[in-house]
C-alpha positions as protocol buffer text, in pm:
chain_id: "A"
residue {
  index: 1
  type: MET
  ca { x: 7271 y: 3515 z: 10312 }
}
residue {
  index: 2
  type: LYS
  ca { x: 7039 y: 3761 z: 10489 }
}
residue {
  index: 3
  type: HIS
  ca { x: 6670 y: 3707 z: 10483 }
}
residue {
  index: 4
  type: SER
  ca { x: 6621 y: 4042 z: 10308 }
}
residue {
  index: 5
  type: LYS
  ca { x: 6857 y: 3943 z: 10022 }
}
residue {
  index: 6
  type: ARG
  ca { x: 6705 y: 3588 z: 9990 }
}
residue {
  index: 7
  type: PHE
  ca { x: 6342 y: 3722 z: 10002 }
}
residue {
  index: 8
  type: PRO
  ca { x: 6364 y: 4081 z: 9878 }
}
residue {
  index: 9
  type: HIS
  ca { x: 5987 y: 4065 z: 9791 }
}
residue {
  index: 10
  type: LEU
  ca { x: 5908 y: 4079 z: 10160 }
}
residue {
  index: 11
  type: LEU
  ca { x: 6048 y: 4414 z: 10170 }
}
residue {
  index: 12
  type: SER
  ca { x: 5747 y: 4537 z: 9960 }
}
residue {
  index: 13
  type: CYS
  ca { x: 5494 y: 4389 z: 10225 }
}
residue {
  index: 14
  type: GLY
  ca { x: 5224 y: 4645 z: 10304 }
}
residue {
  index: 15
  type: LEU
  ca { x: 5303 y: 4613 z: 10669 }
}
residue {
  index: 16
  type: LEU
  ca { x: 5651 y: 4770 z: 10619 }
}
residue {
  index: 17
  type: ALA
  ca { x: 5538 y: 5046 z: 10363 }
}
residue {
  index: 18
  type: GLY
  ca { x: 5673 y: 5399 z: 10443 }
}
residue {
  index: 19
  type: MET
  ca { x: 5955 y: 5276 z: 10672 }
}
residue {
  index: 20
  type: SER
  ca { x: 6322 y: 5337 z: 10567 }
}
residue {
  index: 21
  type: ASP
  ca { x: 6514 y: 5085 z: 10365 }
}
residue {
  index: 22
  type: ALA
  ca { x: 6739 y: 5001 z: 10651 }
}
residue {
  index: 23
  type: ALA
  ca { x: 6442 y: 4959 z: 10908 }
}
residue {
  index: 24
  type: ARG
  ca { x: 6263 y: 4717 z: 10656 }
}
residue {
  index: 25
  type: SER
  ca { x: 6566 y: 4517 z: 10603 }
}
residue {
  index: 26
  type: LYS
  ca { x: 6645 y: 4494 z: 10967 }
}
residue {
  index: 27
  type: PHE
  ca { x: 6286 y: 4391 z: 11044 }
}
residue {
  index: 28
  type: VAL
  ca { x: 6307 y: 4106 z: 10795 }
}
residue {
  index: 29
  type: ASP
  ca { x: 6663 y: 4003 z: 10888 }
}
residue {
  index: 30
  type: ASP
  ca { x: 6583 y: 3984 z: 11256 }
}
residue {
  index: 31
  type: CYS
  ca { x: 6316 y: 3708 z: 11195 }
}
residue {
  index: 32
  type: ASN
  ca { x: 6377 y: 3333 z: 11234 }
}
residue {
  index: 33
  type: LEU
  ca { x: 6361 y: 3111 z: 10933 }
}
residue {
  index: 34
  type: ARG
  ca { x: 6134 y: 2803 z: 10937 }
}
residue {
  index: 35
  type: THR
  ca { x: 6102 y: 2554 z: 10643 }
}
residue {
  index: 36
  type: PHE
  ca { x: 5851 y: 2270 z: 10612 }
}
residue {
  index: 37
  type: GLY
  ca { x: 5884 y: 1962 z: 10403 }
}
residue {
  index: 38
  type: THR
  ca { x: 5539 y: 1827 z: 10511 }
}
residue {
  index: 39
  type: LYS
  ca { x: 5212 y: 1970 z: 10587 }
}
residue {
  index: 40
  type: THR
  ca { x: 5258 y: 2114 z: 10933 }
}
residue {
  index: 41
  type: THR
  ca { x: 5055 y: 2306 z: 11183 }
}
residue {
  index: 42
  type: ILE
  ca { x: 5217 y: 2631 z: 11264 }
}
residue {
  index: 43
  type: LEU
  ca { x: 4933 y: 2827 z: 11436 }
}
residue {
  index: 44
  type: SER
  ca { x: 4661 y: 2664 z: 11636 }
}
residue {
  index: 45
  type: GLN
  ca { x: 4304 y: 2827 z: 11684 }
}
residue {
  index: 46
  type: GLY
  ca { x: 4268 y: 2923 z: 12055 }
}
residue {
  index: 47
  type: GLU
  ca { x: 4632 y: 2945 z: 12137 }
}
residue {
  index: 48
  type: MET
  ca { x: 4772 y: 3291 z: 12249 }
}
residue {
  index: 49
  type: GLY
  ca { x: 4936 y: 3484 z: 11976 }
}
residue {
  index: 50
  type: SER
  ca { x: 5318 y: 3482 z: 12008 }
}
residue {
  index: 51
  type: GLY
  ca { x: 5432 y: 3669 z: 11695 }
}
residue {
  index: 52
  type: LEU
  ca { x: 5366 y: 3714 z: 11312 }
}
residue {
  index: 53
  type: LEU
  ca { x: 5477 y: 3491 z: 11037 }
}
residue {
  index: 54
  type: PHE
  ca { x: 5575 y: 3614 z: 10680 }
}
residue {
  index: 55
  type: VAL
  ca { x: 5502 y: 3361 z: 10405 }
}
residue {
  index: 56
  type: ALA
  ca { x: 5845 y: 3393 z: 10233 }
}
residue {
  index: 57
  type: ASP
  ca { x: 5771 y: 3118 z: 9991 }
}
residue {
  index: 58
  type: GLY
  ca { x: 5492 y: 2868 z: 9948 }
}
residue {
  index: 59
  type: SER
  ca { x: 5132 y: 2845 z: 10071 }
}
residue {
  index: 60
  type: VAL
  ca { x: 4954 y: 2821 z: 10410 }
}
residue {
  index: 61
  type: GLU
  ca { x: 4609 y: 2686 z: 10471 }
}
residue {
  index: 62
  type: VAL
  ca { x: 4388 y: 2887 z: 10717 }
}
residue {
  index: 63
  type: SER
  ca { x: 4094 y: 2696 z: 10874 }
}
residue {
  index: 64
  type: TYR
  ca { x: 3838 y: 2760 z: 11136 }
}
residue {
  index: 65
  type: VAL
  ca { x: 3666 y: 2496 z: 11357 }
}
residue {
  index: 66
  type: SER
  ca { x: 3318 y: 2595 z: 11478 }
}
residue {
  index: 67
  type: GLU
  ca { x: 3197 y: 2530 z: 11817 }
}
residue {
  index: 68
  type: ASP
  ca { x: 3007 y: 2220 z: 11698 }
}
residue {
  index: 69
  type: GLY
  ca { x: 3312 y: 2072 z: 11540 }
}
residue {
  index: 70
  type: ASN
  ca { x: 3278 y: 2168 z: 11185 }
}
residue {
  index: 71
  type: GLN
  ca { x: 3603 y: 2264 z: 11003 }
}
residue {
  index: 72
  type: ALA
  ca { x: 3607 y: 2509 z: 10710 }
}
residue {
  index: 73
  type: VAL
  ca { x: 3924 y: 2622 z: 10506 }
}
residue {
  index: 74
  type: VAL
  ca { x: 3854 y: 2998 z: 10500 }
}
residue {
  index: 75
  type: TYR
  ca { x: 4171 y: 3114 z: 10311 }
}
residue {
  index: 76
  type: VAL
  ca { x: 4491 y: 3005 z: 10143 }
}
residue {
  index: 77
  type: SER
  ca { x: 4781 y: 3250 z: 10221 }
}
residue {
  index: 78
  type: VAL
  ca { x: 5046 y: 3262 z: 9954 }
}
residue {
  index: 79
  type: THR
  ca { x: 5404 y: 3418 z: 9924 }
}
residue {
  index: 80
  type: GLY
  ca { x: 5415 y: 3758 z: 10069 }
}
residue {
  index: 81
  type: ASP
  ca { x: 5121 y: 3734 z: 10303 }
}
residue {
  index: 82
  type: VAL
  ca { x: 5138 y: 3797 z: 10677 }
}
residue {
  index: 83
  type: LEU
  ca { x: 4984 y: 3568 z: 10957 }
}
residue {
  index: 84
  type: GLY
  ca { x: 4916 y: 3604 z: 11326 }
}
residue {
  index: 85
  type: VAL
  ca { x: 4996 y: 3974 z: 11346 }
}
residue {
  index: 86
  type: VAL
  ca { x: 4647 y: 4084 z: 11482 }
}
residue {
  index: 87
  type: GLU
  ca { x: 4653 y: 3827 z: 11761 }
}
residue {
  index: 88
  type: ALA
  ca { x: 5014 y: 3910 z: 11843 }
}
residue {
  index: 89
  type: ILE
  ca { x: 4951 y: 4280 z: 11885 }
}
residue {
  index: 90
  type: ALA
  ca { x: 4609 y: 4233 z: 12050 }
}
residue {
  index: 91
  type: GLU
  ca { x: 4740 y: 3968 z: 12286 }
}
residue {
  index: 92
  type: ARG
  ca { x: 4452 y: 3756 z: 12193 }
}
residue {
  index: 93
  type: PRO
  ca { x: 4421 y: 3381 z: 12091 }
}
residue {
  index: 94
  type: TYR
  ca { x: 4458 y: 3283 z: 11738 }
}
residue {
  index: 95
  type: ALA
  ca { x: 4126 y: 3319 z: 11562 }
}
residue {
  index: 96
  type: ALA
  ca { x: 4200 y: 3021 z: 11313 }
}
residue {
  index: 97
  type: SER
  ca { x: 4457 y: 2748 z: 11264 }
}
residue {
  index: 98
  type: CYS
  ca { x: 4728 y: 2764 z: 11000 }
}
residue {
  index: 99
  type: LYS
  ca { x: 4905 y: 2471 z: 10815 }
}
residue {
  index: 100
  type: ALA
  ca { x: 5209 y: 2509 z: 10617 }
}
residue {
  index: 101
  type: LEU
  ca { x: 5186 y: 2317 z: 10290 }
}
residue {
  index: 102
  type: PRO
  ca { x: 5486 y: 2110 z: 10172 }
}
residue {
  index: 103
  type: GLY
  ca { x: 5778 y: 2323 z: 10064 }
}
residue {
  index: 104
  type: THR
  ca { x: 5668 y: 2640 z: 10242 }
}
residue {
  index: 105
  type: THR
  ca { x: 5928 y: 2873 z: 10388 }
}
residue {
  index: 106
  type: LEU
  ca { x: 5821 y: 3108 z: 10667 }
}
residue {
  index: 107
  type: LEU
  ca { x: 5990 y: 3381 z: 10870 }
}
residue {
  index: 108
  type: PHE
  ca { x: 5881 y: 3434 z: 11236 }
}
residue {
  index: 109
  type: CYS
  ca { x: 5882 y: 3764 z: 11415 }
}
residue {
  index: 110
  type: SER
  ca { x: 5845 y: 3741 z: 11798 }
}
residue {
  index: 111
  type: LYS
  ca { x: 5605 y: 3946 z: 11983 }
}
residue {
  index: 112
  type: ALA
  ca { x: 5889 y: 4135 z: 12146 }
}
residue {
  index: 113
  type: GLN
  ca { x: 6028 y: 4229 z: 11805 }
}
residue {
  index: 114
  type: LEU
  ca { x: 5674 y: 4338 z: 11700 }
}
residue {
  index: 115
  type: ASP
  ca { x: 5617 y: 4543 z: 12003 }
}
residue {
  index: 116
  type: GLN
  ca { x: 5923 y: 4753 z: 11919 }
}
residue {
  index: 117
  type: GLN
  ca { x: 5750 y: 4863 z: 11586 }
}
residue {
  index: 118
  type: LEU
  ca { x: 5450 y: 4996 z: 11753 }
}
residue {
  index: 119
  type: SER
  ca { x: 5632 y: 5329 z: 11827 }
}
residue {
  index: 120
  type: CYS
  ca { x: 5669 y: 5379 z: 11447 }
}
residue {
  index: 121
  type: PRO
  ca { x: 5373 y: 5578 z: 11305 }
}
residue {
  index: 122
  type: ALA
  ca { x: 5415 y: 5432 z: 10962 }
}
residue {
  index: 123
  type: PHE
  ca { x: 5397 y: 5075 z: 11099 }
}
residue {
  index: 124
  type: VAL
  ca { x: 5082 y: 5157 z: 11310 }
}
residue {
  index: 125
  type: ARG
  ca { x: 4922 y: 5307 z: 10993 }
}
residue {
  index: 126
  type: ASN
  ca { x: 5015 y: 5004 z: 10795 }
}
residue {
  index: 127
  type: PHE
  ca { x: 4866 y: 4771 z: 11055 }
}
residue {
  index: 128
  type: ALA
  ca { x: 4534 y: 4969 z: 11031 }
}
residue {
  index: 129
  type: GLY
  ca { x: 4546 y: 4925 z: 10667 }
}
residue {
  index: 130
  type: TYR
  ca { x: 4601 y: 4546 z: 10705 }
}
residue {
  index: 131
  type: ILE
  ca { x: 4293 y: 4523 z: 10908 }
}
residue {
  index: 132
  type: HIS
  ca { x: 4113 y: 4707 z: 10636 }
}
residue {
  index: 133
  type: ASP
  ca { x: 4239 y: 4473 z: 10382 }
}
residue {
  index: 134
  type: LEU
  ca { x: 4115 y: 4172 z: 10592 }
}
residue {
  index: 135
  type: LEU
  ca { x: 3759 y: 4310 z: 10620 }
}
residue {
  index: 136
  type: GLU
  ca { x: 3748 y: 4374 z: 10250 }
}
residue {
  index: 137
  type: ARG
  ca { x: 3875 y: 4023 z: 10169 }
}
residue {
  index: 138
  type: ASP
  ca { x: 3621 y: 3860 z: 10400 }
}
residue {
  index: 139
  type: ASN
  ca { x: 3332 y: 4060 z: 10273 }
}
residue {
  index: 140
  type: ARG
  ca { x: 3439 y: 3964 z: 9910 }
}
residue {
  index: 141
  type: ASN
  ca { x: 3465 y: 3604 z: 9991 }
}
residue {
  index: 142
  type: GLN
  ca { x: 3128 y: 3598 z: 10162 }
}
residue {
  index: 143
  type: ALA
  ca { x: 2973 y: 3742 z: 9849 }
}
residue {
  index: 144
  type: VAL
  ca { x: 3149 y: 3499 z: 9623 }
}
residue {
  index: 145
  type: HIS
  ca { x: 3039 y: 3198 z: 9819 }
}
residue {
  index: 146
  type: GLN
  ca { x: 2682 y: 3326 z: 9855 }
}
residue {
  index: 147
  type: PHE
  ca { x: 2614 y: 3454 z: 9493 }
}
residue {
  index: 148
  type: TYR
  ca { x: 2865 y: 3280 z: 9256 }
}
residue {
  index: 149
  type: THR
  ca { x: 2844 y: 2941 z: 9079 }
}
residue {
  index: 150
  type: ALA
  ca { x: 3099 y: 2677 z: 9149 }
}
residue {
  index: 151
  type: GLU
  ca { x: 3274 y: 2767 z: 8834 }
}
residue {
  index: 152
  type: GLN
  ca { x: 3298 y: 3131 z: 8923 }
}
residue {
  index: 153
  type: ARG
  ca { x: 3430 y: 3055 z: 9264 }
}
residue {
  index: 154
  type: ILE
  ca { x: 3708 y: 2839 z: 9126 }
}
residue {
  index: 155
  type: CYS
  ca { x: 3813 y: 3127 z: 8877 }
}
residue {
  index: 156
  type: THR
  ca { x: 3780 y: 3381 z: 9158 }
}
residue {
  index: 157
  type: TYR
  ca { x: 4017 y: 3191 z: 9386 }
}
residue {
  index: 158
  type: LEU
  ca { x: 4271 y: 3131 z: 9110 }
}
residue {
  index: 159
  type: HIS
  ca { x: 4271 y: 3496 z: 9021 }
}
residue {
  index: 160
  type: GLU
  ca { x: 4306 y: 3591 z: 9388 }
}
residue {
  index: 161
  type: LEU
  ca { x: 4579 y: 3330 z: 9480 }
}
residue {
  index: 162
  type: SER
  ca { x: 4787 y: 3422 z: 9165 }
}
residue {
  index: 163
  type: ALA
  ca { x: 4807 y: 3780 z: 9252 }
}
residue {
  index: 164
  type: ARG
  ca { x: 5167 y: 3754 z: 9370 }
}
residue {
  index: 165
  type: ARG
  ca { x: 5284 y: 3456 z: 9193 }
}
residue {
  index: 166
  type: SER
  ca { x: 5143 y: 3249 z: 8891 }
}
residue {
  index: 167
  type: ASP
  ca { x: 5265 y: 2903 z: 8996 }
}
residue {
  index: 168
  type: LEU
  ca { x: 5018 y: 2776 z: 9259 }
}
residue {
  index: 169
  type: ARG
  ca { x: 5120 y: 2459 z: 9439 }
}
residue {
  index: 170
  type: LEU
  ca { x: 4761 y: 2341 z: 9490 }
}
residue {
  index: 171
  type: SER
  ca { x: 4594 y: 2011 z: 9405 }
}
residue {
  index: 172
  type: GLN
  ca { x: 4259 y: 1985 z: 9246 }
}
residue {
  index: 173
  type: SER
  ca { x: 4110 y: 1820 z: 9554 }
}
residue {
  index: 174
  type: TYR
  ca { x: 4254 y: 2110 z: 9766 }
}
residue {
  index: 175
  type: LEU
  ca { x: 4104 y: 2363 z: 9530 }
}
residue {
  index: 176
  type: ALA
  ca { x: 3762 y: 2189 z: 9568 }
}
residue {
  index: 177
  type: THR
  ca { x: 3778 y: 2213 z: 9943 }
}
residue {
  index: 178
  type: VAL
  ca { x: 3851 y: 2589 z: 9928 }
}
residue {
  index: 179
  type: ALA
  ca { x: 3592 y: 2654 z: 9660 }
}
residue {
  index: 180
  type: GLY
  ca { x: 3331 y: 2460 z: 9832 }
}
residue {
  index: 181
  type: CYS
  ca { x: 3246 y: 2211 z: 9535 }
}
residue {
  index: 182
  type: SER
  ca { x: 3320 y: 1858 z: 9410 }
}
residue {
  index: 183
  type: ARG
  ca { x: 3655 y: 1744 z: 9284 }
}
residue {
  index: 184
  type: GLN
  ca { x: 3470 y: 1648 z: 8956 }
}
residue {
  index: 185
  type: THR
  ca { x: 3357 y: 2013 z: 8919 }
}
residue {
  index: 186
  type: VAL
  ca { x: 3710 y: 2138 z: 8974 }
}
residue {
  index: 187
  type: ASN
  ca { x: 3861 y: 1883 z: 8723 }
}
residue {
  index: 188
  type: ARG
  ca { x: 3591 y: 1995 z: 8465 }
}
residue {
  index: 189
  type: GLU
  ca { x: 3646 y: 2372 z: 8503 }
}
residue {
  index: 190
  type: LEU
  ca { x: 4014 y: 2347 z: 8512 }
}
residue {
  index: 191
  type: GLY
  ca { x: 3999 y: 2150 z: 8182 }
}
residue {
  index: 192
  type: VAL
  ca { x: 3807 y: 2430 z: 8023 }
}
residue {
  index: 193
  type: LEU
  ca { x: 4052 y: 2686 z: 8149 }
}
residue {
  index: 194
  type: ARG
  ca { x: 4355 y: 2479 z: 8020 }
}
residue {
  index: 195
  type: ASP
  ca { x: 4188 y: 2432 z: 7687 }
}
residue {
  index: 196
  type: ALA
  ca { x: 4133 y: 2808 z: 7661 }
}
residue {
  index: 197
  type: GLY
  ca { x: 4497 y: 2879 z: 7748 }
}
residue {
  index: 198
  type: PHE
  ca { x: 4419 y: 3057 z: 8077 }
}
residue {
  index: 199
  type: ILE
  ca { x: 4615 y: 2796 z: 8290 }
}
residue {
  index: 200
  type: SER
  ca { x: 4851 y: 2503 z: 8256 }
}
residue {
  index: 201
  type: LEU
  ca { x: 4853 y: 2203 z: 8485 }
}
residue {
  index: 202
  type: ALA
  ca { x: 5121 y: 1984 z: 8635 }
}
residue {
  index: 203
  type: ARG
  ca { x: 5126 y: 1747 z: 8930 }
}
residue {
  index: 204
  type: GLY
  ca { x: 5009 y: 1931 z: 9238 }
}
residue {
  index: 205
  type: GLN
  ca { x: 5055 y: 2270 z: 9057 }
}
residue {
  index: 206
  type: ILE
  ca { x: 4828 y: 2504 z: 8866 }
}
residue {
  index: 207
  type: ASN
  ca { x: 5012 y: 2783 z: 8664 }
}
residue {
  index: 208
  type: VAL
  ca { x: 4790 y: 3077 z: 8580 }
}
residue {
  index: 209
  type: LEU
  ca { x: 4889 y: 3220 z: 8241 }
}
residue {
  index: 210
  type: ASP
  ca { x: 4626 y: 3487 z: 8193 }
}
residue {
  index: 211
  type: ARG
  ca { x: 4464 y: 3635 z: 8514 }
}
residue {
  index: 212
  type: ALA
  ca { x: 4265 y: 3892 z: 8306 }
}
residue {
  index: 213
  type: ALA
  ca { x: 4097 y: 3609 z: 8117 }
}
residue {
  index: 214
  type: LEU
  ca { x: 3979 y: 3454 z: 8449 }
}
residue {
  index: 215
  type: LEU
  ca { x: 3791 y: 3783 z: 8513 }
}
residue {
  index: 216
  type: VAL
  ca { x: 3623 y: 3754 z: 8168 }
}
residue {
  index: 217
  type: ARG
  ca { x: 3533 y: 3401 z: 8253 }
}
residue {
  index: 218
  type: ILE
  ca { x: 3367 y: 3498 z: 8571 }
}
residue {
  index: 219
  type: SER
  ca { x: 3167 y: 3769 z: 8400 }
}
residue {
  index: 220
  type: SER
  ca { x: 3058 y: 3529 z: 8121 }
}
residue {
  index: 221
  type: PHE
  ca { x: 2847 y: 3340 z: 8377 }
}
residue {
  index: 222
  type: GLU
  ca { x: 2677 y: 3663 z: 8497 }
}
residue {
  index: 223
  type: THR
  ca { x: 2588 y: 3771 z: 8147 }
}
residue {
  index: 224
  type: GLY
  ca { x: 2551 y: 3438 z: 7964 }
}
């Protein structure tokens, strides 16, 4: 089965907006399929960019190691996200490392394939839009970490990560790392959200049932 048929949601990726149906399908179909059963490093910080990766299904941990050796999880990419495109086009080293979580499927597009798209005005415009979205996300996350309580951070990340799919394959300890708080705090807040009917919990998975309610929960700390 062609990738565009198996993963039709990728055709709606912002990077391909404004391109013809045939061009979008060809772009996705020409990618190479990669599936990971265990947590696996797929991009390494400091290595030269060799292409982009579509997250066809699953999640990818994005982390940064500082010059003094401290590692921080800066983002979790979910289904529909794109990784490595900036470095591949700019011919720069990857700015962070990426690890595919178990059960993740990716589509790899080589730099040669990517370079062919640079003659397409729609693709160039979409790429600029992608950079803009990254800036907005980083600014938003910085504000979240600086001004929000641990409970607000947990709700914010659940709301953000569930934008494309409601079933998040994330453990409580993993969410604690991303939100920058203790596992006990995550466990307590998830219990509150579960009892309120905002989420449901399964082993290694969090199902977001009411995204709008998460925003209300975040605001309640600001006004309470």
